[in-house]
C-alpha positions in Angstrom: 18.6 55.8 30.6 18.2 55.0 26.9 20.5 57.6 25.5 23.0 57.4 22.7 23.4 58.0 19.0 21.8 55.7 16.5 22.6 54.7 13.0 20.0 55.5 10.3 18.6 53.0 8.0 16.1 54.7 5.7 13.8 57.4 7.0 14.3 59.5 10.2 12.9 57.9 13.4 9.3 59.0 13.7 9.7 60.6 17.1 12.4 62.9 15.8 10.3 63.9 12.8 7.3 64.5 15.0 9.3 66.8 17.2 10.4 68.8 14.2 6.8 69.1 13.0 5.5 70.2 16.4 8.3 72.7 16.8 7.7 74.2 13.3 4.0 74.5 14.0 4.7 76.6 17.0 7.0 78.9 15.1 10.1 78.1 17.1 13.5 78.0 15.5 15.9 75.2 16.5 17.9 77.6 18.6 14.9 79.0 20.5 13.6 75.4 21.1 17.1 74.3 22.2 17.3 77.1 24.7 13.9 76.2 26.2 14.9 72.6 26.8 18.5 73.5 27.8 20.1 71.6 24.9 22.3 72.7 22.1 21.0 73.5 18.7 23.2 70.7 17.3 21.5 68.2 19.6 18.0 69.3 18.4 19.2 69.1 14.8 20.6 65.6 15.2 17.4 64.3 16.9 15.2 65.8 14.1 17.4 64.2 11.4 17.5 60.9 13.2 21.2 60.9 13.8 20.5 60.8 17.6 17.7 58.9 19.2 15.1 60.5 21.5 14.0 57.7 23.8 15.0 58.8 27.3 11.9 59.2 29.4 13.0 62.3 31.3 14.0 64.0 28.1 10.8 63.1 26.3 8.9 64.8 29.2 11.0 67.9 28.9 10.6 68.1 25.1 6.8 67.5 25.3 6.5 70.2 27.9 8.3 72.7 25.8 6.1 71.8 22.8 2.9 72.1 25.0 1.8 68.5 24.4 1.7 65.3 26.4 4.5 62.8 26.0 2.2 60.3 24.2 1.6 62.8 21.4 5.3 62.7 20.7 5.3 59.0 20.8 2.2 58.7 18.5 4.5 59.1 15.5 6.2 55.8 16.4 4.8 53.0 14.2 3.9 50.1 16.5 5.0 47.4 14.0 8.5 48.8 13.4 11.1 46.9 15.5 13.3 50.0 16.1 14.9 52.8 14.0 18.3 51.2 14.2 17.4 47.7 13.2 15.1 47.9 10.2 17.9 47.6 7.6 19.6 44.8 9.5 16.4 42.8 9.6 16.0 43.2 5.9 19.5 41.8 5.4 18.7 38.8 7.7 15.5 38.3 5.6 17.6 38.3 2.4 20.0 35.8 3.9 17.2 33.5 5.0 15.8 33.6 1.4 19.1 32.2 0.0 19.6 28.5 -0.5 23.3 28.1 -0.8 24.4 24.5 -0.9 27.5 23.2 1.0 30.6 23.8 -1.0 29.0 26.4 -3.3 30.7 29.7 -4.0 28.0 32.1 -5.0 29.9 35.2 -3.9 33.4 36.5 -3.7 33.9 35.9 0.0 35.8 32.8 0.9 33.9 30.5 3.3 35.4 30.4 6.7 36.5 27.1 8.2 34.1 25.2 10.5 36.3 26.0 13.5 36.4 29.7 12.7 32.6 29.7 12.1 32.1 27.9 15.4 34.0 30.7 17.2 32.0 33.4 15.4 28.7 31.7 16.4 29.9 31.4 20.0 30.6 35.1 20.0 27.2 35.8 18.5 25.4 33.7 21.2 27.4 35.6 23.8 26.1 38.9 22.3 22.6 37.5 22.5 23.0 36.5 26.2 24.1 40.0 27.0 21.2 41.5 25.1 23.4 43.1 22.4 20.8 42.6 19.7 21.7 45.3 17.2 25.3 44.0 17.2 24.0 40.5 16.7 21.8 41.5 13.8 24.8 42.8 11.9 26.6 39.4 12.3 23.7 37.2 11.4 23.5 37.7 7.6 27.0 36.4 7.0 26.7 33.7 9.6 23.5 32.4 7.9 25.1 32.3 4.4 28.5 30.9 5.5 27.0 28.2 7.8 25.1 26.8 4.8 28.1 26.7 2.6 30.6 25.2 5.0 32.0 21.7 4.2 33.2 19.2 6.7 34.1 15.5 6.6 31.6 14.9 9.5 28.2 16.2 8.4 26.9 16.2 11.9 29.4 18.9 12.9 28.1 21.2 10.2 24.5 20.3 11.1 25.2 21.3 14.7 26.5 24.7 13.6 23.6 25.3 11.2 21.0 24.6 13.9 22.8 27.0 16.3 22.7 29.8 13.7 19.1 29.3 12.7 18.1 29.2 16.3 20.0 32.4 17.1 18.2 34.1 14.2 14.8 32.9 15.3 15.2 34.0 18.9 16.4 37.5 18.2 13.7 38.0 15.5 11.1 37.1 18.1 12.5 39.9 20.2 12.0 42.3 17.3 8.4 41.3 16.8 9.2 39.6 13.5 7.3 36.5 14.4 6.7 35.2 10.8 10.4 35.5 10.0 11.3 33.9 13.3 9.1 31.0 12.5 10.9 30.6 9.2 14.3 30.5 10.8 13.1 28.1 13.5 11.6 25.8 10.9 14.9 25.8 9.0 16.6 24.8 12.3 14.2 21.9 12.6 15.1 20.8 9.0 18.8 21.1 9.7 18.4 18.9 12.8 18.2 15.9 10.4 16.1 13.7 12.7 18.6 13.9 15.5 16.7 14.1 18.8 19.2 16.4 20.5 19.4 18.9 17.7 15.7 18.6 17.2 15.1 19.5 20.9 17.2 22.6 20.7 15.5 23.7 17.5 12.1 23.0 19.1 12.8 25.5 21.8 13.1 28.3 19.2 10.2 26.9 17.2 7.9 26.9 20.3 8.9 30.6 21.0 8.1 31.7 17.5 4.8 29.8 17.4 3.8 31.3 20.8 4.6 34.8 19.5 2.4 34.0 16.5 -0.4 33.1 19.0 -0.3 29.5 17.9 -0.2 28.2 21.4 -1.5 24.6 20.8 1.1 24.1 18.0 3.9 25.5 20.2 2.9 23.2 23.1 2.8 20.2 20.7 6.2 21.0 19.2 7.8 21.3 22.7 6.2 18.2 24.2 7.0 16.1 21.1 10.7 17.1 21.4 10.6 16.2 25.1 9.2 12.8 24.2 11.9 12.2 21.6 14.6 13.0 24.3 12.9 10.6 26.7 13.3 7.9 24.1 17.0 8.5 23.9 18.1 9.0 27.5 21.8 9.0 26.5 21.3 12.7 25.6 20.7 13.5 29.2 24.4 12.8 29.8 25.3 15.7 27.6 26.2 19.0 29.3 23.0 20.9 29.9 20.9 17.8 28.9 18.4 18.3 31.7 18.3 22.0 31.0 17.1 21.5 27.4 14.3 19.2 28.6 13.3 21.7 31.3 13.4 24.6 28.9 11.1 22.7 26.5 8.7 22.0 29.4 8.7 25.7 30.3 8.0 26.7 26.7 5.2 24.2 26.5 3.7 25.5 29.7 3.9 29.2 28.6 2.3 28.2 25.2 -0.5 26.4 27.0 -1.1 29.5 29.2 -1.3 31.8 26.1 -3.9 29.3 24.7 -6.0 29.6 27.8 -5.3 26.0 28.9 -4.5 26.6 32.5 -4.7 23.0 33.5 -2.1 21.9 30.9 0.1 24.9 31.8 0.0 23.9 35.5 0.9 20.3 34.8 3.8 21.2 32.5 5.3 23.8 34.8 5.1 21.4 37.8 6.9 18.8 35.8 9.6 21.4 35.0 9.8 22.3 38.6 10.5 18.7 39.7 13.3 18.6 37.1 14.7 21.9 38.2 15.3 20.8 41.8 18.6 19.3 40.7 19.4 21.5 37.7 21.0 24.9 37.1 21.9 25.6 33.5 22.4 29.2 32.6 25.1 29.3 30.0 24.0 27.1 27.0 22.7 28.5 23.7 19.4 30.1 24.7 19.0 27.7 27.6 18.5 29.1 31.1 16.9 26.5 33.3 16.7 26.0 37.1 14.4 26.9 40.0 14.4 30.6 39.2 13.5 30.3 35.5 10.7 28.0 36.6 9.4 30.6 39.1 9.7 33.4 36.6 7.6 31.2 34.2 5.0 30.7 36.9 4.7 34.4 37.2 4.1 34.8 33.4 1.6 31.9 33.5 -0.3 33.6 36.3 -0.3 36.9 34.3 -1.6 35.3 31.1 -4.2 33.4 33.1 -5.5 36.8 34.4 -4.2 36.7 38.0 -2.0 39.7 37.8 -1.6 40.0 41.6 -0.3 36.5 41.8 2.0 37.2 38.9 3.6 40.2 40.6 3.9 38.2 43.9 5.7 35.3 42.2 7.9 37.7 40.3 9.0 39.5 43.5 9.7 36.3 45.2 11.8 34.9 42.3 13.8 38.1 41.9 14.6 38.7 45.6 17.6 36.4 45.9 21.0 36.2 44.4 20.1 33.4 42.0 18.2 35.9 39.9 21.4 37.6 39.0 22.9 34.4 37.7 20.5 34.5 34.7 21.8 36.0 31.4 21.1 39.7 31.1 18.8 39.1 28.1 16.6 36.7 30.2 16.3 39.1 33.1 15.5 42.2 31.0 13.0 40.3 28.9 11.2 39.1 32.0 11.0 42.6 33.5 9.5 43.9 30.3 6.9 41.2 30.4 6.0 41.7 34.0 5.6 45.4 33.5 2.4 44.5 31.7 1.1 42.8 34.9 1.8 46.0 36.9 -0.1 48.0 34.3 -3.0 45.6 34.4 -3.1 46.2 38.2 -3.1 50.0 37.5 0.4 50.4 39.0 2.1 52.4 36.3 4.9 53.3 38.8 5.9 49.7 39.3 5.7 49.1 35.6 8.0 52.1 35.0 10.5 50.9 37.6 10.6 47.5 35.9 11.3 49.1 32.6 14.1 51.3 34.1 15.7 48.2 35.7 15.4 46.3 32.4 17.1 49.2 30.6 20.0 49.1 33.0 20.5 45.4 32.6 20.2 45.1 28.8 19.3 48.4 27.1 18.7 46.9 23.7 15.8 44.8 25.1 13.9 48.0 26.0 14.7 49.6 22.6 13.9 46.8 20.2 11.0 44.9 21.7 7.5 46.1 20.7 6.3 44.9 24.2 8.7 47.3 25.8 7.5 50.2 23.6 3.8 49.4 24.4 4.6 49.3 28.1 6.5 52.6 27.9 3.7 54.4 26.1 1.2 53.1 28.8 3.4 54.4 31.6 3.7 57.8 29.9 0.0 58.0 29.4 -0.6 57.3 33.0 0.5 60.8 33.8 3.6 62.7 35.2 3.2 61.2 38.6 4.0 57.8 37.3 6.9 58.5 34.9 9.9 56.3 35.4 12.1 59.4 35.3 10.6 60.3 38.7 10.8 56.8 40.1 13.1 55.9 42.9 12.3 59.2 44.6 10.3 59.0 47.9 6.8 60.0 47.4 5.7 63.1 49.3 2.2 63.2 50.6 0.2 66.4 50.0 0.5 68.9 52.9 -2.2 68.6 55.5 -4.7 71.5 55.4 -5.5 73.2 58.7 -9.2 73.0 59.5 -11.0 76.3 58.8 -12.4 78.1 61.8 -16.1 78.6 61.7 -17.0 82.3 62.2 
């Protein structure tokens, strides 16, 4: 789980630097320390320099034990606001691309602007990467896509507008994953502007806008944005004939319900999710840009609504029911892994660190980048580690062994 080299952007990852500091304080050379944890000296050196990541739970336990500290002491060096060691530089490049205001037809750099058809293929590839949870790869693509999609010219402006909305939405949704909510809101707002008063494009943009606003804890604004977009679609029923038309409406209703739950408005959340459930009876849409709608996404949303409403046991029950059938596996890898990370917090609130750890392990198998870049995943991981060795995910999946029964002592 969670192994592999990482590229460096700036300083060494805090956990590697922390390991080096603790090793030096104990007077151990890299070779001595490597022998204790049964690794090579080269492995230790790469981790300490940030060339290799140290985020596998079983290895963190071993390293912490050799250093004589608990795992959370190692993790304490990780800044909670950083998205991930491998993505900081890429986020800066996305930020710089969002700050540019290239006009269609402009040539402000030496690169030729790709044709609309070529850009459309690149954007489709980028959305595919998103659905599979390949977020670091996507981040490397986004800066050029953002710049080129603003510069492209086409005889039919609506075609260029469709492309621009797709790119801004993609940026917004991956930035939400990274905890960059303010930047995600900017990208989503740009998507709304690019929609040019078209109800369909506006509805797609509103999905990303509602997600960004919810992440910013602006639940009422997120609910309003999503409900207004649904209303605009209702006024233009011809859009429902498009592929995935009902899926967009349903996804907006789910986003509105989740935002209401975050705001503490359980009544509105319940009404909105029930409306989504009625629509989901005849809908399964799992392959559109950021749209995954049907009975299972509605049930997963119900679990999160219960969690945010404080009923963690109900949240876990609904989660287990929703994920027990084959339909769960039809969802994009990104969607499944993201939900498992969220539901891990419900397990933790119930005091079940073991179940939380198993959820994180499963999420990592489905889409590893989800567990590496999301602050929510990092917070859950730290909580599992702090719960003690008996709850570590590295030991999960093993049958628990009850303590041996003691024979009663004979009285003299």
